[in-house]
C-alpha positions in Angstrom: -21.2 11.5 -24.9 -20.3 7.9 -25.8 -17.0 9.1 -27.2 -16.3 11.0 -24.0 -17.1 8.0 -21.8 -15.0 5.7 -24.0 -12.1 8.1 -23.8 -12.3 8.2 -20.0 -12.4 4.4 -19.8 -9.1 4.2 -21.9 -7.5 6.8 -19.7 -8.4 4.8 -16.6 -7.1 1.5 -18.2 -3.9 3.1 -19.2 -3.2 4.8 -16.0 -4.2 1.8 -13.8 -2.5 2.3 -10.5 -0.2 5.0 -9.3 2.5 3.3 -7.1 5.0 5.2 -5.3 8.6 3.9 -4.8 9.5 2.1 -1.6 10.9 4.6 0.6 12.8 4.3 3.9 11.1 6.1 6.7 13.4 4.9 9.5 16.8 3.1 9.9 15.0 -0.2 8.9 11.4 0.7 8.3 10.0 1.2 4.8 6.8 2.4 3.3 5.0 1.8 0.0 1.7 3.2 -1.1 -0.6 2.7 -4.1 -3.5 4.6 -5.4 -5.9 3.0 -7.9 -7.5 5.0 -10.7 -10.0 2.3 -11.0 -12.1 3.8 -8.2 -15.1 1.7 -7.1 -14.1 -0.8 -9.8 -10.9 -1.8 -8.0 -11.2 -4.3 -5.1 -9.2 -3.2 -2.1 -8.0 -6.8 -1.7 -6.2 -6.7 -5.0 -4.8 -3.3 -4.2 -3.4 -4.6 -0.9 -2.1 -7.8 -2.6 -0.2 -5.8 -5.2 1.5 -3.6 -2.6 2.4 -6.5 -0.3 3.9 -8.4 -3.3 6.1 -5.4 -4.1 7.2 -5.2 -0.5 8.0 -8.9 -0.4 10.0 -8.7 -3.7 12.0 -5.8 -2.3 12.8 -7.7 0.9 13.8 -10.9 -1.2 16.1 -8.8 -3.4 18.0 -7.9 -0.2 18.0 -11.4 1.1 15.5 -10.5 3.9 11.8 -11.0 4.7 9.4 -8.1 5.0 7.6 -8.0 8.3 4.4 -5.7 8.5 4.5 -2.9 10.9 1.3 -0.9 9.9 -1.2 -0.3 7.2 -3.7 2.3 6.2 -6.4 1.9 3.6 -8.5 4.7 2.3 -11.5 3.2 0.4 -12.9 4.9 -2.7 -15.7 7.5 -2.5 -16.9 10.3 -4.8 -13.8 12.4 -5.6 -11.3 10.0 -4.0 -9.5 7.1 -5.3 -8.8 4.0 -3.2 -5.4 4.0 -1.6 -3.3 1.4 0.5 -0.3 2.3 2.4 2.0 -0.3 3.9 4.8 0.0 6.4 7.2 -2.9 7.0 10.8 -3.7 8.3 13.2 -6.1 6.9 14.5 -9.0 9.0 16.8 -12.0 8.5 15.0 -15.3 7.4 15.9 -16.9 10.8 14.6 -14.0 12.9 11.9 -15.1 15.3 9.6 -12.2 14.2 9.6 -13.8 10.6 7.5 -16.7 11.8 4.5 -14.7 13.4 4.2 -11.2 12.0 1.6 -8.8 13.5 0.0 -6.1 11.4 -1.5 -3.0 13.1 -3.8 -0.6 11.4 -2.3 3.0 11.3 -4.5 5.5 13.0 -6.1 8.1 10.7 -6.3 10.7 13.4 -4.1 11.3 16.4 -5.4 13.4 19.4 -2.8 14.8 21.6 -3.9 16.2 25.0 -2.0 19.0 26.7 -1.9 18.5 30.4 
């Protein structure tokens, strides 16, 4: 049993976090998502920070600034690893939106009424 637990811990440490590539989801809108294999042992704050740092580095590589558009976090629970999804746009450094970004939580469920 100890050997199995030790092997499981090693696998979790080696896999760490599964991070998707930054993908375009519009003409100037991008998304990045990261899932942690650390489960309840991974703080959501550090997961978010890692994702936002990658988005900022991506923007900087293009000479731009990443402005948040939406976020969605899925906390860990039995059978589900924590996940953080971040959507952003790129703007020039002198763009007015760069000085006061607003982040909105993405809805987990949309209800559409037919009238």
